[in-house]
N, CA, C and O atoms as a GROMACS GRO file, in nm:
protein
  428
    1MET      N    1  29.305  16.062  -1.493
    1MET     CA    2  29.416  16.152  -1.499
    1MET      C    3  29.536  16.091  -1.426
    1MET      O    4  29.586  16.146  -1.328
    2PHE      N    5  29.581  15.978  -1.475
    2PHE     CA    6  29.700  15.920  -1.414
    2PHE      C    7  29.787  15.861  -1.523
    2PHE      O    8  29.741  15.830  -1.632
    3GLU      N    9  29.913  15.846  -1.491
    3GLU     CA   10  30.008  15.788  -1.585
    3GLU      C   11  30.060  15.657  -1.527
    3GLU      O   12  30.078  15.642  -1.406
    4ARG      N   13  30.084  15.564  -1.615
    4ARG     CA   14  30.139  15.435  -1.572
    4ARG      C   15  30.283  15.453  -1.527
    4ARG      O   16  30.359  15.529  -1.586
    5LEU      N   17  30.319  15.382  -1.422
    5LEU     CA   18  30.458  15.381  -1.376
    5LEU      C   19  30.538  15.289  -1.468
    5LEU      O   20  30.486  15.189  -1.517
    6PRO      N   21  30.665  15.321  -1.492
    6PRO     CA   22  30.747  15.234  -1.577
    6PRO      C   23  30.757  15.092  -1.521
    6PRO      O   24  30.757  14.995  -1.596
    7GLU      N   25  30.764  15.081  -1.390
    7GLU     CA   26  30.768  14.952  -1.321
    7GLU      C   27  30.669  14.956  -1.205
    7GLU      O   28  30.670  15.051  -1.127
    8PRO      N   29  30.583  14.855  -1.191
    8PRO     CA   30  30.492  14.853  -1.076
    8PRO      C   31  30.571  14.847  -0.945
    8PRO      O   32  30.675  14.783  -0.936
    9LEU      N   33  30.518  14.916  -0.843
    9LEU     CA   34  30.581  14.917  -0.711
    9LEU      C   35  30.499  14.830  -0.616
    9LEU      O   36  30.380  14.856  -0.596
   10PRO      N   37  30.560  14.729  -0.557
   10PRO     CA   38  30.485  14.646  -0.462
   10PRO      C   39  30.471  14.718  -0.327
   10PRO      O   40  30.564  14.783  -0.280
   11ILE      N   41  30.354  14.706  -0.265
   11ILE     CA   42  30.335  14.753  -0.129
   11ILE      C   43  30.271  14.640  -0.049
   11ILE      O   44  30.197  14.558  -0.103
   12HIS      N   45  30.300  14.638   0.078
   12HIS     CA   46  30.251  14.532   0.165
   12HIS      C   47  30.137  14.585   0.251
   12HIS      O   48  30.146  14.693   0.309
   13THR      N   49  30.032  14.507   0.257
   13THR     CA   50  29.914  14.544   0.336
   13THR      C   51  29.894  14.440   0.445
   13THR      O   52  29.970  14.343   0.455
   14ALA      N   53  29.793  14.460   0.525
   14ALA     CA   54  29.762  14.363   0.631
   14ALA      C   55  29.724  14.228   0.573
   14ALA      O   56  29.742  14.125   0.638
   15ASN      N   57  29.670  14.227   0.451
   15ASN     CA   58  29.623  14.102   0.390
   15ASN      C   59  29.717  14.044   0.286
   15ASN      O   60  29.686  13.940   0.228
   16GLY      N   61  29.830  14.107   0.261
   16GLY     CA   62  29.921  14.057   0.158
   16GLY      C   63  29.992  14.171   0.088
   16GLY      O   64  30.033  14.268   0.152
   17SER      N   65  30.007  14.159  -0.044
   17SER     CA   66  30.076  14.260  -0.124
   17SER      C   67  29.991  14.299  -0.243
   17SER      O   68  29.914  14.219  -0.296
   18ILE      N   69  30.006  14.424  -0.286
   18ILE     CA   70  29.943  14.471  -0.408
   18ILE      C   71  30.046  14.557  -0.482
   18ILE      O   72  30.150  14.591  -0.427
   19LEU      N   73  30.015  14.590  -0.606
   19LEU     CA   74  30.107  14.668  -0.687
   19LEU      C   75  30.051  14.807  -0.715
   19LEU      O   76  29.934  14.822  -0.749
   20ILE      N   77  30.135  14.908  -0.700
   20ILE     CA   78  30.103  15.043  -0.745
   20ILE      C   79  30.142  15.046  -0.892
   20ILE      O   80  30.258  15.024  -0.926
   21THR      N   81  30.046  15.074  -0.980
   21THR     CA   82  30.073  15.071  -1.123
   21THR      C   83  30.067  15.208  -1.189
   21THR      O   84  30.103  15.222  -1.306
   22GLY      N   85  30.022  15.310  -1.115
   22GLY     CA   86  30.012  15.443  -1.174
   22GLY      C   87  30.016  15.551  -1.070
   22GLY      O   88  30.009  15.526  -0.950
   23LYS      N   89  30.027  15.675  -1.119
   23LYS     CA   90  30.032  15.792  -1.031
   23LYS      C   91  29.963  15.907  -1.104
   23LYS      O   92  29.977  15.923  -1.225
   24GLY      N   93  29.887  15.986  -1.028
   24GLY     CA   94  29.817  16.096  -1.092
   24GLY      C   95  29.744  16.183  -0.993
   24GLY      O   96  29.791  16.205  -0.882
   25SER      N   97  29.629  16.233  -1.035
   25SER     CA   98  29.547  16.323  -0.954
   25SER      C   99  29.405  16.271  -0.948
   25SER      O  100  29.360  16.199  -1.036
   26VAL      N  101  29.336  16.308  -0.841
   26VAL     CA  102  29.192  16.281  -0.831
   26VAL      C  103  29.122  16.411  -0.796
   26VAL      O  104  29.179  16.498  -0.728
   27VAL      N  105  29.001  16.423  -0.841
   27VAL     CA  106  28.916  16.537  -0.806
   27VAL      C  107  28.797  16.479  -0.729
   27VAL      O  108  28.725  16.393  -0.779
   28LEU      N  109  28.778  16.529  -0.606
   28LEU     CA  110  28.672  16.480  -0.519
   28LEU      C  111  28.568  16.589  -0.497
   28LEU      O  112  28.603  16.705  -0.474
   29ARG      N  113  28.443  16.553  -0.505
   29ARG     CA  114  28.336  16.641  -0.458
   29ARG      C  115  28.287  16.580  -0.328
   29ARG      O  116  28.244  16.465  -0.326
   30HIS      N  117  28.295  16.657  -0.221
   30HIS     CA  118  28.260  16.603  -0.089
   30HIS      C  119  28.192  16.710  -0.006
   30HIS      O  120  28.187  16.827  -0.044
   31LEU      N  121  28.139  16.669   0.108
   31LEU     CA  122  28.073  16.761   0.200
   31LEU      C  123  28.171  16.805   0.307
   31LEU      O  124  28.255  16.727   0.351
   32ASN      N  125  28.159  16.931   0.350
   32ASN     CA  126  28.237  16.977   0.465
   32ASN      C  127  28.149  16.973   0.589
   32ASN      O  128  28.037  16.923   0.584
   33ALA      N  129  28.199  17.025   0.700
   33ALA     CA  130  28.126  17.018   0.827
   33ALA      C  131  27.994  17.094   0.823
   33ALA      O  132  27.903  17.062   0.899
   34CYS      N  133  27.982  17.194   0.736
   34CYS     CA  134  27.859  17.272   0.723
   34CYS      C  135  27.764  17.214   0.619
   34CYS      O  136  27.664  17.276   0.584
   35ASN      N  137  27.794  17.094   0.569
   35ASN     CA  138  27.718  17.028   0.463
   35ASN      C  139  27.720  17.104   0.331
   35ASN      O  140  27.628  17.089   0.250
   36ASP      N  141  27.823  17.184   0.310
   36ASP     CA  142  27.842  17.250   0.181
   36ASP      C  143  27.921  17.155   0.090
   36ASP      O  144  28.007  17.081   0.138
   37THR      N  145  27.892  17.159  -0.039
   37THR     CA  146  27.968  17.079  -0.134
   37THR      C  147  28.099  17.149  -0.166
   37THR      O  148  28.102  17.268  -0.197
   38VAL      N  149  28.208  17.073  -0.158
   38VAL     CA  150  28.342  17.125  -0.181
   38VAL      C  151  28.408  17.038  -0.288
   38VAL      O  152  28.388  16.917  -0.290
   39THR      N  153  28.485  17.101  -0.377
   39THR     CA  154  28.561  17.027  -0.476
   39THR      C  155  28.708  17.039  -0.442
   39THR      O  156  28.759  17.149  -0.423
   40THR      N  157  28.776  16.925  -0.433
   40THR     CA  158  28.917  16.920  -0.393
   40THR      C  159  28.994  16.836  -0.494
   40THR      O  160  28.952  16.727  -0.531
   41ARG      N  161  29.107  16.889  -0.538
   41ARG     CA  162  29.198  16.813  -0.625
   41ARG      C  163  29.317  16.770  -0.541
   41ARG      O  164  29.379  16.852  -0.473
   42ILE      N  165  29.349  16.642  -0.546
   42ILE     CA  166  29.463  16.587  -0.473
   42ILE      C  167  29.560  16.531  -0.576
   42ILE      O  168  29.524  16.446  -0.658
   43ASN      N  169  29.684  16.579  -0.570
   43ASN     CA  170  29.788  16.536  -0.664
   43ASN      C  171  29.875  16.427  -0.603
   43ASN      O  172  29.871  16.403  -0.483
   44ASN      N  173  29.952  16.363  -0.688
   44ASN     CA  174  30.045  16.256  -0.648
   44ASN      C  175  29.974  16.142  -0.577
   44ASN      O  176  30.020  16.092  -0.474
   45VAL      N  177  29.862  16.100  -0.634
   45VAL     CA  178  29.785  15.988  -0.582
   45VAL      C  179  29.830  15.861  -0.654
   45VAL      O  180  29.847  15.862  -0.776
   46PHE      N  181  29.850  15.754  -0.580
   46PHE     CA  182  29.889  15.628  -0.641
   46PHE      C  183  29.765  15.549  -0.683
   46PHE      O  184  29.661  15.557  -0.619
   47TYR      N  185  29.779  15.475  -0.792
   47TYR     CA  186  29.670  15.391  -0.843
   47TYR      C  187  29.707  15.244  -0.824
   47TYR      O  188  29.813  15.200  -0.866
   48CYS      N  189  29.617  15.170  -0.760
   48CYS     CA  190  29.633  15.026  -0.740
   48CYS      C  191  29.505  14.961  -0.790
   48CYS      O  192  29.401  14.973  -0.727
   49LYS      N  193  29.512  14.893  -0.904
   49LYS     CA  194  29.389  14.840  -0.965
   49LYS      C  195  29.320  14.735  -0.879
   49LYS      O  196  29.200  14.714  -0.895
   50ASP      N  197  29.393  14.670  -0.789
   50ASP     CA  198  29.333  14.563  -0.710
   50ASP      C  199  29.264  14.610  -0.582
   50ASP      O  200  29.205  14.529  -0.511
   51LEU      N  201  29.271  14.740  -0.550
   51LEU     CA  202  29.202  14.790  -0.431
   51LEU      C  203  29.051  14.792  -0.456
   51LEU      O  204  29.007  14.822  -0.567
   52THR      N  205  28.975  14.761  -0.354
   52THR     CA  206  28.829  14.762  -0.366
   52THR      C  207  28.768  14.889  -0.306
   52THR      O  208  28.646  14.903  -0.303
   53CYS      N  209  28.853  14.981  -0.258
   53CYS     CA  210  28.805  15.109  -0.205
   53CYS      C  211  28.914  15.213  -0.230
   53CYS      O  212  29.025  15.178  -0.270
   54GLN      N  213  28.883  15.338  -0.207
   54GLN     CA  214  28.981  15.445  -0.224
   54GLN      C  215  29.035  15.482  -0.087
   54GLN      O  216  28.958  15.503   0.007
   55LEU      N  217  29.166  15.491  -0.075
   55LEU     CA  218  29.231  15.522   0.052
   55LEU      C  219  29.309  15.653   0.040
   55LEU      O  220  29.372  15.678  -0.062
   56LEU      N  221  29.303  15.734   0.142
   56LEU     CA  222  29.386  15.855   0.150
   56LEU      C  223  29.478  15.840   0.269
   56LEU      O  224  29.438  15.791   0.375
   57SER      N  225  29.602  15.883   0.253
   57SER     CA  226  29.702  15.867   0.358
   57SER      C  227  29.702  15.986   0.452
   57SER      O  228  29.730  16.099   0.411
   58LEU      N  229  29.670  15.961   0.577
   58LEU     CA  230  29.676  16.066   0.679
   58LEU      C  231  29.819  16.119   0.690
   58LEU      O  232  29.840  16.239   0.709
   59GLY      N  233  29.917  16.030   0.679
   59GLY     CA  234  30.057  16.070   0.685
   59GLY      C  235  30.095  16.168   0.575
   59GLY      O  236  30.175  16.258   0.598
   60ALA      N  237  30.039  16.151   0.456
   60ALA     CA  238  30.068  16.243   0.346
   60ALA      C  239  30.016  16.383   0.379
   60ALA      O  240  30.084  16.482   0.350
   61PHE      N  241  29.898  16.393   0.438
   61PHE     CA  242  29.846  16.524   0.477
   61PHE      C  243  29.936  16.588   0.584
   61PHE      O  244  29.964  16.707   0.578
   62LEU      N  245  29.980  16.508   0.681
   62LEU     CA  246  30.066  16.561   0.787
   62LEU      C  247  30.200  16.609   0.730
   62LEU      O  248  30.251  16.712   0.773
   63GLN      N  249  30.256  16.535   0.634
   63GLN     CA  250  30.382  16.576   0.573
   63GLN      C  251  30.367  16.704   0.492
   63GLN      O  252  30.463  16.778   0.475
   64ASP      N  253  30.246  16.729   0.442
   64ASP     CA  254  30.220  16.853   0.367
   64ASP      C  255  30.179  16.967   0.460
   64ASP      O  256  30.128  17.070   0.414
   65ARG      N  257  30.200  16.950   0.590
   65ARG     CA  258  30.180  17.053   0.692
   65ARG      C  259  30.033  17.090   0.716
   65ARG      O  260  30.003  17.201   0.760
   66PHE      N  261  29.943  16.996   0.689
   66PHE     CA  262  29.805  17.015   0.729
   66PHE      C  263  29.796  16.988   0.879
   66PHE      O  264  29.882  16.921   0.936
   67ILE      N  265  29.692  17.039   0.941
   67ILE     CA  266  29.670  17.018   1.084
   67ILE      C  267  29.557  16.917   1.100
   67ILE      O  268  29.449  16.935   1.043
   68VAL      N  269  29.581  16.812   1.176
   68VAL     CA  270  29.483  16.705   1.193
   68VAL      C  271  29.437  16.703   1.338
   68VAL      O  272  29.519  16.697   1.430
   69THR      N  273  29.306  16.707   1.358
   69THR     CA  274  29.248  16.695   1.491
   69THR      C  275  29.134  16.595   1.483
   69THR      O  276  29.086  16.563   1.374
   70GLY      N  277  29.092  16.547   1.597
   70GLY     CA  278  28.979  16.455   1.595
   70GLY      C  279  28.953  16.392   1.730
   70GLY      O  280  29.020  16.421   1.829
   71ASP      N  281  28.856  16.306   1.730
   71ASP     CA  282  28.823  16.228   1.848
   71ASP      C  283  28.765  16.096   1.800
   71ASP      O  284  28.787  16.057   1.686
   72LYS      N  285  28.691  16.028   1.884
   72LYS     CA  286  28.642  15.896   1.846
   72LYS      C  287  28.531  15.901   1.741
   72LYS      O  288  28.489  15.796   1.691
   73GLY      N  289  28.482  16.019   1.707
   73GLY     CA  290  28.373  16.030   1.610
   73GLY      C  291  28.408  16.096   1.479
   73GLY      O  292  28.333  16.082   1.382
   74PHE      N  293  28.521  16.169   1.472
   74PHE     CA  294  28.556  16.238   1.349
   74PHE      C  295  28.706  16.265   1.344
   74PHE      O  296  28.775  16.264   1.446
   75ILE      N  297  28.754  16.288   1.223
   75ILE     CA  298  28.889  16.338   1.199
   75ILE      C  299  28.875  16.458   1.108
   75ILE      O  300  28.814  16.449   1.001
   76ARG      N  301  28.931  16.571   1.150
   76ARG     CA  302  28.923  16.695   1.072
   76ARG      C  303  29.062  16.732   1.023
   76ARG      O  304  29.158  16.730   1.100
   77ILE      N  305  29.073  16.765   0.895
   77ILE     CA  306  29.199  16.809   0.837
   77ILE      C  307  29.183  16.956   0.800
   77ILE      O  308  29.095  16.992   0.722
   78ASN      N  309  29.269  17.039   0.857
   78ASN     CA  310  29.265  17.183   0.833
   78ASN      C  311  29.392  17.229   0.762
   78ASN      O  312  29.499  17.170   0.780
   79ILE      N  313  29.379  17.333   0.684
   79ILE     CA  314  29.494  17.401   0.625
   79ILE      C  315  29.564  17.476   0.738
   79ILE      O  316  29.501  17.506   0.840
   80SER      N  317  29.690  17.506   0.722
   80SER     CA  318  29.768  17.566   0.831
   80SER      C  319  29.710  17.698   0.881
   80SER      O  320  29.738  17.737   0.994
   81ASP      N  321  29.629  17.769   0.800
   81ASP     CA  322  29.567  17.894   0.848
   81ASP      C  323  29.441  17.867   0.930
   81ASP      O  324  29.376  17.961   0.976
   82GLY      N  325  29.405  17.739   0.948
   82GLY     CA  326  29.289  17.704   1.027
   82GLY      C  327  29.165  17.672   0.946
   82GLY      O  328  29.068  17.619   1.001
   83ALA      N  329  29.164  17.702   0.817
   83ALA     CA  330  29.047  17.675   0.733
   83ALA      C  331  29.029  17.524   0.718
   83ALA      O  332  29.125  17.450   0.699
   84GLU      N  333  28.904  17.480   0.725
   84GLU     CA  334  28.876  17.337   0.712
   84GLU      C  335  28.903  17.290   0.570
   84GLU      O  336  28.866  17.357   0.473
   85PHE      N  337  28.967  17.175   0.559
   85PHE     CA  338  28.997  17.114   0.429
   85PHE      C  339  28.907  16.993   0.406
   85PHE      O  340  28.841  16.984   0.302
   86MET      N  341  28.904  16.902   0.502
   86MET     CA  342  28.820  16.782   0.492
   86MET      C  343  28.780  16.737   0.631
   86MET      O  344  28.850  16.762   0.728
   87ILE      N  345  28.665  16.669   0.639
   87ILE     CA  346  28.624  16.608   0.765
   87ILE      C  347  28.581  16.465   0.736
   87ILE      O  348  28.501  16.439   0.646
   88TYR      N  349  28.634  16.375   0.816
   88TYR     CA  350  28.603  16.232   0.805
   88TYR      C  351  28.517  16.194   0.925
   88TYR      O  352  28.543  16.238   1.037
   89VAL      N  353  28.416  16.113   0.901
   89VAL     CA  354  28.327  16.070   1.009
   89VAL      C  355  28.342  15.920   1.028
   89VAL      O  356  28.384  15.848   0.938
   90LEU      N  357  28.308  15.874   1.146
   90LEU     CA  358  28.315  15.733   1.180
   90LEU      C  359  28.220  15.654   1.090
   90LEU      O  360  28.104  15.692   1.074
   91ARG      N  361  28.268  15.547   1.032
   91ARG     CA  362  28.188  15.466   0.941
   91ARG      C  363  28.073  15.398   1.013
   91ARG      O  364  27.958  15.407   0.968
   92PHE      N  365  28.100  15.331   1.122
   92PHE     CA  366  28.000  15.266   1.206
   92PHE      C  367  28.036  15.292   1.351
   92PHE      O  368  28.152  15.317   1.382
   93LEU      N  369  27.939  15.286   1.441
   93LEU     CA  370  27.968  15.297   1.583
   93LEU      C  371  28.064  15.186   1.624
   93LEU      O  372  28.059  15.076   1.569
   94ASP      N  373  28.151  15.214   1.719
   94ASP     CA  374  28.249  15.117   1.768
   94ASP      C  375  28.336  15.060   1.656
   94ASP      O  376  28.367  14.941   1.655
   95ASN      N  377  28.376  15.146   1.562
   95ASN     CA  378  28.459  15.108   1.450
   95ASN      C  379  28.580  15.199   1.449
   95ASN      O  380  28.580  15.302   1.516
   96THR      N  381  28.684  15.164   1.375
   96THR     CA  382  28.802  15.250   1.366
   96THR      C  383  28.825  15.300   1.224
   96THR      O  384  28.931  15.356   1.196
   97ILE      N  385  28.728  15.282   1.136
   97ILE     CA  386  28.740  15.329   0.998
   97ILE      C  387  28.662  15.459   0.984
   97ILE      O  388  28.543  15.465   1.017
   98PHE      N  389  28.731  15.563   0.934
   98PHE     CA  390  28.669  15.692   0.911
   98PHE      C  391  28.655  15.714   0.761
   98PHE      O  392  28.743  15.675   0.684
   99VAL      N  393  28.546  15.775   0.720
   99VAL     CA  394  28.519  15.793   0.578
   99VAL      C  395  28.492  15.940   0.547
   99VAL      O  396  28.440  16.015   0.629
  100LEU      N  397  28.528  15.977   0.427
  100LEU     CA  398  28.497  16.109   0.373
  100LEU      C  399  28.370  16.092   0.290
  100LEU      O  400  28.363  16.003   0.206
  101GLN      N  401  28.270  16.175   0.313
  101GLN     CA  402  28.144  16.164   0.241
  101GLN      C  403  28.163  16.217   0.099
  101GLN      O  404  28.148  16.337   0.073
  102ILE      N  405  28.197  16.127   0.008
  102ILE     CA  406  28.226  16.163  -0.132
  102ILE      C  407  28.095  16.164  -0.211
  102ILE      O  408  28.016  16.071  -0.203
  103LEU      N  409  28.075  16.271  -0.287
  103LEU     CA  410  27.960  16.280  -0.374
  103LEU      C  411  27.994  16.231  -0.515
  103LEU      O  412  27.910  16.174  -0.584
  104ASP      N  413  28.119  16.254  -0.555
  104ASP     CA  414  28.163  16.218  -0.689
  104ASP      C  415  28.314  16.226  -0.693
  104ASP      O  416  28.373  16.307  -0.620
  105PHE      N  417  28.380  16.147  -0.777
  105PHE     CA  418  28.524  16.162  -0.796
  105PHE      C  419  28.561  16.124  -0.938
  105PHE      O  420  28.494  16.042  -1.001
  106THR      N  421  28.667  16.184  -0.988
  106THR     CA  422  28.720  16.151  -1.119
  106THR      C  423  28.869  16.133  -1.108
  106THR      O  424  28.935  16.196  -1.025
  107MET      N  425  28.922  16.047  -1.191
  107MET     CA  426  29.067  16.022  -1.193
  107MET      C  427  29.123  16.071  -1.324
  107MET      O  428  29.244  16.060  -1.347
   0.00000   0.00000   0.00000
């Protein structure tokens, strides 16, 4: 569910540059803190064919007025009324990468 951009947009990463070639929506099935399955649709997602993983921007959630809390073991994203939206857990001990436990996703 994405459309090609008329012109690819270059972005710079720690390892070099890649191109954003599309924009659309993704639907994620993931677990919340209570281990319940939740389905979430995220709009205005960029597509980069050269990425080897899926990335979500914490800054985009903050700009959309979500509330972000966390510590060294998790990052929790809540809707402004306090309801939990997503929870990210530490990928490995002594690591700085947090992951969302995705069960399935479609683009």
